[in-house]
C-alpha positions in Angstrom: 47.4 65.3 90.5 49.9 68.1 90.6 53.1 68.1 88.6 56.1 70.1 89.8 58.6 70.1 87.0 62.1 71.5 87.1 64.1 71.6 83.9 67.8 72.4 84.4 70.0 74.3 81.9 71.4 72.3 79.1 75.2 72.3 78.8 77.9 70.4 76.9 75.7 67.4 76.1 76.3 67.2 72.3 79.9 65.9 72.7 78.7 63.1 75.0 75.9 62.1 72.7 78.1 61.9 69.6 80.8 59.9 71.4 78.4 57.4 73.0 76.6 56.8 69.7 79.9 56.5 67.7 81.3 54.0 70.3 78.1 52.0 70.2 78.1 51.8 66.4 81.8 50.8 66.4 81.3 48.1 69.0 78.4 46.5 67.1 80.1 46.6 63.7 82.7 43.9 64.0 85.2 41.8 65.9 88.9 42.4 66.5 91.7 40.4 65.0 94.9 39.0 66.6 95.3 37.4 69.9 93.7 38.7 73.1 97.0 40.0 74.5 97.9 41.7 71.2 94.7 43.8 71.3 95.1 45.1 74.8 96.4 48.5 73.8 93.4 49.1 71.6 91.1 47.9 74.4 92.6 50.4 76.9 92.1 53.3 74.4 88.5 52.2 73.8 87.8 51.9 77.5 89.1 55.3 78.2 86.9 56.9 75.6 83.8 55.1 76.8 84.4 56.0 80.5 84.7 59.7 79.6 81.3 59.4 77.9 79.7 57.5 80.9 80.8 60.3 83.3 78.9 63.0 81.4 77.1 65.4 83.8 73.4 65.3 84.4 71.9 68.4 82.7 68.2 67.7 82.7 65.8 66.8 85.5 62.0 66.6 85.9 60.0 65.6 89.1 56.5 64.3 89.4 54.8 64.2 92.8 52.1 61.4 92.8 49.3 60.5 95.1 47.8 57.1 94.1 44.9 55.0 95.2 44.5 51.4 93.8 41.7 49.8 95.8 41.8 46.7 97.9 44.2 44.0 96.8 44.9 45.7 93.6 48.2 46.7 92.1 48.4 49.7 89.9 51.0 51.7 88.0 51.6 55.3 86.7 53.5 55.8 83.5 55.3 58.8 81.9 56.6 59.0 78.3 59.6 61.0 77.1 61.7 61.3 74.0 65.5 60.7 74.0 67.2 62.5 71.0 70.7 61.0 71.5 72.5 58.4 73.5 72.1 59.3 77.1 72.7 58.3 80.7 69.2 58.1 82.3 68.6 58.1 86.0 65.3 57.3 87.6 64.5 57.6 91.3 61.5 57.3 93.6 61.6 59.3 96.8 59.2 60.2 99.6 57.6 56.8 99.5 54.8 56.4 102.1 55.4 52.9 103.6 54.4 51.0 100.5 56.3 48.7 98.2 57.0 50.2 94.8 58.9 49.0 91.7 60.4 50.9 88.8 60.3 50.1 85.1 62.0 51.6 82.0 60.9 50.5 78.5 62.8 51.1 75.3 61.1 52.6 72.2 58.4 50.3 70.8 58.4 47.9 73.8 55.1 47.2 75.4 54.5 47.8 79.1 55.0 44.5 80.9 57.7 43.3 78.4 61.4 43.8 78.9 62.2 46.3 81.6 65.7 47.8 81.0 66.3 47.9 84.7 66.0 44.1 85.1 66.3 42.8 81.5 63.1 40.9 82.2 59.4 41.5 82.7 59.9 42.1 86.4 59.9 45.6 87.9 63.1 46.7 89.8 62.4 46.4 93.5 65.5 46.6 95.7 64.6 48.9 98.7 62.4 48.0 101.7 59.0 49.5 102.1 59.1 53.3 102.2 62.7 53.6 101.1 64.4 55.3 98.1 64.6 53.4 94.8 67.2 54.7 92.5 69.2 53.4 89.5 70.6 54.5 86.1 71.9 53.2 82.8 73.2 54.3 79.4 70.7 54.1 76.6 72.0 54.1 73.0 68.7 53.9 71.1 66.9 57.2 70.3 63.1 57.5 70.5 60.2 57.4 73.0 60.9 55.7 76.3 58.3 54.9 79.0 59.0 55.1 82.7 56.6 53.4 85.1 56.2 53.2 88.9 54.1 50.2 90.1 52.5 49.9 93.5 52.7 46.2 94.5 49.7 45.2 96.6 51.1 41.7 97.2 54.2 43.3 98.8 52.5 46.1 100.7 50.4 44.4 103.4 47.1 46.2 104.0 48.0 49.3 102.0 45.8 50.5 99.1 47.1 54.0 98.6 50.1 56.2 99.1 52.4 58.9 97.7 55.8 59.3 96.2 57.9 61.6 93.9 59.3 60.1 90.7 62.3 62.0 89.3 64.0 61.5 85.9 67.5 62.9 85.3 69.4 62.8 82.0 72.8 63.7 80.5 71.0 65.1 77.5 67.8 67.2 77.2 64.7 65.1 77.0 61.2 66.0 75.7 58.6 65.1 78.3 55.3 63.8 76.9 53.8 63.9 80.4 51.9 61.2 82.3 50.2 58.8 80.0 48.8 56.3 82.5 47.3 57.2 85.9 46.6 54.4 88.5 46.3 51.9 85.6 46.4 48.1 86.2 49.8 46.5 86.7 50.8 45.0 83.3 53.9 43.0 84.3 53.4 39.4 85.4 54.9 39.7 88.9 55.8 42.3 91.4 59.5 42.9 91.2 63.0 41.7 91.8 66.4 43.2 92.6 69.0 42.4 89.9 69.8 42.3 86.2 70.5 39.2 84.1 71.4 38.6 80.5 71.5 35.1 78.9 73.7 34.9 75.8 71.9 31.8 74.5 73.7 29.1 72.5 77.1 30.3 71.2 79.6 28.3 69.1 83.3 28.0 68.7 85.0 27.2 65.4 88.7 27.2 66.5 91.7 25.3 65.2 91.7 21.9 66.9 93.6 21.9 70.2 93.9 25.7 70.4 92.6 28.2 73.0 90.1 30.8 71.8 87.7 33.2 73.3 84.5 35.2 72.6 84.2 38.7 74.1 81.0 40.5 75.0 81.1 44.2 76.0 78.7 45.8 78.5 78.7 49.2 80.3 77.4 50.2 83.7 77.0 53.3 85.8 77.8 51.7 89.2 80.4 49.7 90.9 79.0 46.2 91.2 79.6 42.5 91.7 79.0 40.0 88.9 78.1 36.4 88.6 79.0 34.7 85.3 78.4 31.1 84.2 79.0 28.8 81.3 76.7 25.9 80.7 76.0 23.1 78.1 79.6 23.1 77.0 80.4 20.7 74.1 83.3 19.9 71.8 85.7 18.4 74.4 86.3 21.9 75.6 87.9 23.2 78.8 85.8 26.3 79.7 87.6 29.5 80.7 86.2 32.8 81.8 87.2 36.4 82.6 85.6 39.7 83.6 87.9 42.6 82.8 87.5 46.3 83.6 91.3 46.7 83.1 92.2 44.2 80.3 95.3 43.1 82.3 93.2 41.9 85.4 90.6 39.2 85.6 88.2 40.4 88.3 87.2 36.8 89.0 90.6 35.9 90.5 92.5 39.2 90.7 95.1 37.8 88.3 96.1 38.3 84.7 95.0 34.7 83.9 91.6 33.4 82.9 89.7 31.3 85.3 89.7 27.6 84.4 88.4 25.3 87.1 86.4 22.4 85.6 87.0 19.5 83.3 86.1 18.9 79.7 82.5 19.9 78.8 81.5 20.8 82.3 79.6 23.8 83.5 81.3 26.6 85.6 80.0 29.5 87.6 81.9 32.2 89.5 81.4 35.5 91.3 83.7 38.5 91.4 84.8 38.6 95.1 85.0 42.4 95.1 82.9 45.2 93.5 84.2 46.1 90.1 84.3 49.8 89.2 81.8 51.5 86.9 82.6 51.8 83.2 83.1 49.5 80.2 83.6 45.8 81.0 84.6 42.8 78.9 83.1 39.4 79.6 85.2 36.7 78.1 84.0 33.1 77.5 86.6 30.8 76.0 87.9 27.3 75.8 91.2 25.6 76.0 92.0 22.6 73.8 89.0 20.9 72.4 87.8 19.8 69.0 87.5 22.3 66.1 83.9 22.9 66.9 82.0 23.3 70.1 79.1 25.1 71.8 78.1 26.7 75.1 75.6 29.0 76.7 76.5 31.8 79.1 74.7 34.0 81.7 75.8 37.4 83.2 74.1 38.7 86.4 74.5 41.9 88.4 72.6 44.0 90.9 72.5 47.2 88.8 71.4 47.4 85.2 73.9 47.1 82.4 73.9 48.2 78.7 74.9 45.6 76.2 77.3 47.0 73.6 77.9 44.0 71.4 80.3 41.2 70.7 83.8 42.4 69.8 85.7 39.1 69.5 84.6 35.8 68.0 86.8 32.7 68.2 89.8 35.0 68.9 93.1 33.2 69.7 94.3 33.9 73.3 97.7 33.8 75.0 96.4 34.3 78.5 97.4 31.7 81.0 94.7 29.9 83.1 94.3 29.6 86.9 91.9 28.2 89.4 90.6 30.3 91.0 
């Protein structure tokens, strides 16, 4: 197998890495005080800094032409290892695909093949393009260490095919150290062929708010692409009226185009909503709150998108909110 690698000149990546890492540490370190509206100025300043980091230019690239042969009714994968020295935007693409169905995986340091793929946040490979078409996506990684990139040929989605070719390209906003190809035509490790989308479940969360008051939990994520989102609240308890918001600009709820939170169901009922329009790339807030209710209560929440996202931590816990509510 021949490897044609092209390493581009490194420029101005140190500032990005420091900013992205500092932002990540700050986000994971605590929750803001005051009401939601009182903290808007700080949110806008934080969002501006993060967006400047996310737009850092690609300065490193390496391509690997691949010819593979897996045998009849057999799926197989090729894997490359590389070291990430600082927080970085990583882009992976598969081009020149010969009429077969391929999926992409990216694994964080210490994560086994077949476990959580960063592109889907599940054990599934990312598979969005029809047979023979370009697959491409990117995300911000904030952990340093050795990552693994995999491309899997899916026999169950490539009728009659047993072999083919493609070029896998990695691009990065910081210089990476390539450790080369570590698996060649190995057996597919993940449990199933692939899916198109990214989902994060927040598990069981709790409110401890003053009885009869409105409060909110805020979770922060970043993305490299404009995208549409589906959010849901389930298993709501505590005689709570659930309310939700997705905010790129803290003054606009992307679920309804208004300043107000979405509140559309009765006490302790589940709710689900989709952003009607694509929301721009950058740093987003996902707010899950309750109006009225007892002092305590619980809920679970799910966030779904097409493109991968990077979880940046919870920044508000049981924060009082002055936002009005509306349906939708």
